[in-house]
C-alpha positions, 0 to 999 in steps of 0.5 A, a space after each residue: 369382275 367389271 364397273 359400269 361406266 356408261 348406262 342408259 335406257 334402252 330406247 327400245 325396251 321398258 325393261 333393259 339398261 344398255 351398259 358399258 362395263 370396263 372388265 379390265 385390261 383396257 376391255 369395255 364390254 356393252 351388255 344389256 340387263 333387263 333391270 329397269 324396272 328393279 333398280 334405278 339408273 343411278 343405282 347402275 351408273 359407276 358400280 362394281 359388278 360380278 359380270 359374266 363374260 364367257 357368254 355368246 353375244 346376242 342382240 336384246 332390242 337392237 343392243 349387242 350384249 356381250 356378258 351378263 351382270 350378276 344380281 340376288 333377288 329375294 324369292 318374290 323379287 321385291 329386292 334386286 340388287 347387283 352382286 358386290 365383288 369382295 372389297 378391294 377388287 378392281 375391273 379384270 379381277 377373276 371372281 370364283 365361287 366356293 365349290 366351282 373350279 375355274 376352267 377354260 371353256 371351249 370358244 365358242 362353248 357348245 352349252 350356254 355355261 350359265 345353265 351348268 351353274 347358273 340354278 346353283 347360286 344362291 344369296 339365302 343359303 337356301 334357294 
């Protein structure tokens, strides 16, 4: 899990925020998130969040993104919120989801690990 320690609107995109996320052990990750239209910048700054850090880095609108900040949303996307880690969590704490075993991945993974687990995550117990 991580903590967003710095955030700005990406000057090259109307959708992206550029973030610096403390993921523990003194490591700060640069991450781009397409949340400008969903979460005000004040709702991002200094927030604890769940971060996927084992994704390949890729440039997004001029910003090298080294991970993904997880959010939950309603089916019609009228509500989008950062997923909150358990109370008492601190940057660097591993987060697991019921029914999924944490396994080391080859570096770099052949397939995007998000493709396997993403479709299975739900916020309302249904879809």
